[in-house]
C-alpha positions in Angstrom: 18.4 92.4 68.1 15.6 94.6 66.8 12.1 93.3 67.8 9.4 92.7 65.3 7.4 95.7 66.5 10.5 98.0 66.1 11.2 96.5 62.7 7.7 97.2 61.4 7.7 100.8 62.7 11.2 101.5 61.3 10.2 100.2 57.9 7.0 102.2 57.8 8.9 105.4 58.9 11.5 104.8 56.2 8.8 104.4 53.5 7.0 107.6 54.6 10.3 109.5 54.7 11.2 108.1 51.2 7.9 109.2 49.7 8.2 112.7 51.2 11.8 113.0 50.0 10.8 111.9 46.5 8.0 114.4 46.5 10.3 117.2 47.7 12.9 116.5 45.0 10.2 116.4 42.4 8.9 119.8 43.5 12.3 121.5 43.7 14.1 119.9 40.7 11.6 118.6 38.1 10.0 121.3 35.9 6.2 121.5 35.5 5.1 118.3 33.8 2.6 115.5 34.0 5.2 113.3 35.8 5.7 116.0 38.5 2.0 116.6 38.9 1.3 112.8 39.2 4.0 112.2 41.9 2.9 115.3 44.0 -0.8 114.5 43.6 -0.5 110.8 44.7 1.5 112.0 47.7 -1.1 114.5 48.6 -3.9 112.0 48.2 -2.4 109.5 50.6 0.1 110.8 53.1 -1.8 113.5 55.0 -4.8 111.3 55.7 -2.6 108.2 56.4 -0.5 110.2 59.0 -3.7 111.4 60.6 -5.2 107.9 60.8 -2.1 106.5 62.5 -2.5 109.2 65.2 -6.2 108.9 65.7 -6.5 105.2 65.2 -3.1 103.7 66.4 -4.4 100.1 66.8 -5.2 97.4 64.2 -8.7 96.0 64.4 -8.4 92.2 64.9 -10.2 89.8 62.5 -13.9 89.6 63.2 -14.0 93.0 65.0 -15.8 95.6 62.8 -15.9 98.3 65.4 -13.7 101.3 65.8 -12.7 100.2 69.3 -10.7 97.1 70.2 -13.2 95.3 72.5 -10.4 94.3 74.9 -8.4 97.5 75.3 -10.8 100.1 73.9 -8.0 101.5 71.7 -9.2 103.3 68.5 -8.7 100.7 65.8 -9.2 100.3 62.0 -8.8 97.3 59.7 -6.3 97.6 56.8 -9.0 98.3 54.2 -10.8 100.8 56.4 -7.5 102.6 56.9 -6.8 102.9 53.2 -10.3 104.3 52.5 -10.2 106.7 55.4 -6.6 107.9 54.5 -7.8 108.7 50.9 -11.0 110.4 52.1 -9.2 112.5 54.8 -6.5 113.6 52.4 -9.1 114.8 49.8 -11.0 116.6 52.5 -7.8 118.3 53.9 -6.5 119.6 50.5 -8.8 122.7 50.5 -7.8 123.4 54.1 -4.1 123.5 53.1 -4.9 125.8 50.2 -7.0 128.2 52.3 -4.3 128.3 54.9 -1.6 129.1 52.4 -3.7 131.9 50.9 -4.4 133.4 54.3 -0.8 133.2 55.5 1.2 133.9 52.3 -1.4 135.4 50.0 -0.8 132.8 47.3 -0.3 129.1 46.7 3.2 128.0 45.5 4.5 124.5 45.0 7.4 124.8 47.4 5.5 126.4 50.3 2.6 123.9 49.7 5.0 121.0 49.9 6.6 122.2 53.1 3.2 122.7 54.7 2.0 119.2 53.8 5.4 117.7 54.8 5.2 119.4 58.2 1.7 118.2 58.8 2.7 114.6 57.9 5.8 114.7 60.0 4.0 116.0 63.1 1.0 113.6 63.0 3.0 110.6 61.8 5.4 111.1 64.7 2.5 111.4 67.1 1.1 108.2 65.7 4.4 106.4 66.2 4.4 107.5 69.9 0.9 106.3 70.4 1.5 103.0 68.6 4.6 102.3 70.6 2.7 102.4 73.8 0.2 99.7 72.6 0.6 95.9 73.3 2.2 94.0 70.4 -1.1 92.2 69.6 -2.9 95.5 69.0 0.0 97.4 67.3 -0.8 98.6 63.7 2.1 98.7 61.3 2.1 99.0 57.5 1.9 95.5 56.1 5.3 94.6 54.5 7.4 91.6 54.0 8.9 92.2 57.5 5.5 92.6 59.2 2.3 91.0 57.9 0.5 91.1 61.2 -2.1 93.6 59.8 -3.2 91.4 56.9 -6.2 89.3 57.4 -6.3 85.6 56.6 -8.2 85.4 53.3 -9.3 81.8 54.1 -11.3 83.1 57.1 -13.0 85.9 55.2 -16.4 85.4 53.6 -16.8 85.7 49.9 -19.2 88.7 50.4 -16.6 90.5 52.4 -13.9 89.8 49.9 -16.1 91.2 47.1 -16.9 94.3 49.1 -13.2 94.9 49.8 -12.2 94.4 46.2 -15.0 96.8 45.1 -13.7 99.4 47.6 -10.1 99.1 46.4 -11.3 99.5 42.8 -13.4 102.5 43.6 -10.5 104.2 45.4 -8.2 103.5 42.4 -10.7 104.8 39.9 -11.2 108.0 42.0 -7.5 108.6 42.3 -6.9 108.0 38.6 -9.8 110.3 37.6 -8.6 113.0 39.9 -5.0 112.7 38.7 -6.1 112.8 35.1 -8.3 115.9 35.7 -5.4 117.7 37.3 -2.6 116.6 34.9 -4.7 117.2 31.8 -5.8 120.8 31.6 -9.2 121.4 29.9 -9.4 123.5 26.8 -11.0 126.3 28.9 -7.9 126.5 31.0 -5.6 127.0 28.0 -5.7 130.5 26.6 -3.6 133.5 25.6 -4.2 137.1 26.7 -3.4 140.0 24.4 -3.6 143.6 25.3 -2.8 147.0 23.6 -1.0 149.4 25.9 0.3 153.0 26.0 2.9 154.6 28.2 1.4 156.5 31.2 2.7 159.7 32.8 4.7 157.8 35.3 6.4 155.7 32.5 4.4 152.5 33.2 2.4 150.8 30.5 -1.4 151.1 30.9 -4.6 150.2 29.0 -6.0 153.5 28.1 -5.3 157.0 26.8 -4.8 155.7 23.3 -3.8 158.1 20.5 -6.9 158.5 18.3 -5.7 161.3 15.9 -2.5 160.6 14.1 -0.5 162.3 11.5 1.1 160.6 8.5 4.3 162.5 9.2 4.5 161.6 12.9 5.0 158.4 14.8 2.7 157.1 17.6 4.1 155.2 20.5 2.2 152.0 21.4 2.9 148.6 23.0 1.3 145.2 23.0 1.5 142.4 25.5 1.0 138.7 25.0 0.6 136.4 28.1 0.8 132.7 27.6 -1.5 130.5 29.6 -1.5 127.6 27.2 0.2 125.1 29.7 3.2 124.9 27.3 5.8 127.1 25.5 4.3 128.7 22.4 5.9 130.6 19.4 3.7 133.6 18.8 3.7 135.9 15.7 2.1 139.4 15.9 1.2 141.1 12.6 0.4 144.8 12.7 -1.8 146.3 10.0 -3.6 149.5 9.2 -6.9 148.7 7.6 -9.4 150.8 5.7 -12.8 149.4 6.4 -16.5 150.1 5.8 -19.4 148.9 8.0 -22.5 147.8 6.1 -25.5 145.8 6.9 -25.5 142.1 6.0 -28.4 139.8 5.3 -29.2 139.4 9.0 -29.6 143.2 9.4 -26.6 143.4 11.7 -23.6 145.5 10.7 -20.7 143.7 9.2 -17.2 145.1 8.5 -15.7 144.9 5.1 -12.0 145.6 4.6 -11.1 147.5 1.4 -7.4 148.1 1.9 -4.7 146.6 4.1 -1.2 148.2 4.7 1.2 146.0 6.7 3.2 147.9 9.3 5.2 145.5 11.4 5.7 141.8 12.3 7.1 140.3 15.5 7.8 136.8 16.6 8.9 135.2 19.9 8.7 131.9 21.8 7.0 132.5 25.2 7.1 130.1 28.1 4.0 129.1 30.0 2.7 131.8 32.3 5.2 134.3 30.9 4.5 137.6 29.1 6.0 139.2 26.0 5.8 143.0 25.8 6.9 145.0 22.8 7.0 148.8 22.6 7.1 150.1 19.1 6.4 153.2 17.0 3.5 153.3 14.5 4.0 155.2 11.3 0.6 155.5 9.5 0.7 154.9 5.7 -3.0 155.7 5.0 -5.0 158.8 5.3 -8.6 158.9 6.4 -11.2 158.7 9.2 -12.0 155.5 11.1 -9.0 153.5 10.0 -8.5 150.3 12.0 -5.0 149.8 13.5 -5.1 146.0 14.0 -2.8 143.6 15.9 -3.3 140.0 14.8 -1.9 137.2 16.9 -1.0 133.7 15.6 0.5 130.6 17.0 3.5 129.8 14.8 3.7 131.3 11.3 0.8 133.4 10.1 -1.0 132.6 6.8 -0.1 134.3 3.5 -2.9 136.7 3.9 -3.4 137.6 7.7 -6.9 138.7 8.5 -9.0 139.1 11.6 -11.0 136.0 10.7 -8.0 133.7 10.6 -6.1 135.1 13.6 -5.9 133.3 16.9 -6.4 136.5 18.9 -6.6 140.2 17.8 -7.0 143.6 19.2 -7.6 146.9 17.3 -7.8 150.6 17.7 -9.9 153.0 15.6 -7.8 156.0 14.5 -8.0 159.0 12.1 -5.0 160.0 10.1 -4.4 163.4 8.5 
C-alpha cells in the first residue's frame, strides 16, 4: 500500500509533469495565438520558481511558526502562502536570466529552445526537491495541498482575522499581477504593430540592396527595381502596393515651409498579396516611364486591403518614393 507521503509526492509530480506536457504540446503544435501565449506565460510564472522553492525550502512551516526554519529540526520551511508568493517572485526574476542565457548560447530566443531550457530547469530542481523532501520526517514534509494530502493547509479556525485578511490580499495581488502581465504580453501595443516597406535594386552580386537607384531614365527603356513589404502587425494582412509616376511642384505654404503639390499622376502597376505575420513580400519588376521631365516622383503607395479610388501619399498606410528624371 502506498503511504500518504508517497501519495502526496506522486500526485504533485504528476501535476508538474502534466503542466510541462501541456506547455510543450502548446509550443510545438498550437500556432501563435493568445491561448498559446497565456498557457506558456502561466507556466513560466509559476513552475520555475515553484521547483526552486521545493529544493531550497523542502519543509512545510507548522502553524504558528513564521520563521524560515522549523524550530525543531532546523529544516528550511515555508508556509503555503509564502511558497506561492515566493514561487511567483522567483519565476519573474528568473525569466530575464533564461532569456540572456539563450541569447548567449544560441544567439536568439526561440519558443522551442526556450521551453526546453525552462523544462530542464524545472525537472532538475523539482527532482532535487523530491529527494530532499523524501528525507524529511512526515510531520515536516511539504507536499502540494490536494484532495489526497491536505497536510499543508492551515486550519482557518485557528488563524486570526488579520492574518486571513493579509493572506487574501496577498493572493489577490498575485492574481492581479499575473493577469496584468499576461494581458501585456498577449495584447501587443500599437507601437509593436507595424509594417516595413523598402525600395530595392539589384546589386552586382545579384542580391537586392538599398542603394544605387537609377536616377536618370529614358522613356524608351525599362528600369529594374524591387520593393519589399515586411509584416509585423501580429496577424496576417492583405497588402496592396500601387506604383505611380507623379509630376510635382514644391511651393511654400502659409507656414513658410515647402509643400508638395501633385499636378499629374500616371499609374504604372498594382500588386496585392496576403502576408503572414513576420513574413516578407518581395516583388522585382520593371518600370516603364510614361512621363518626361525633371524631378518626377516614382512613388510606391502601400495599403491594407483595397486602396481608395484615388490613391495618394496622404491616404496611404506607408509609402516610399524615388526622385527621377526622364528624357
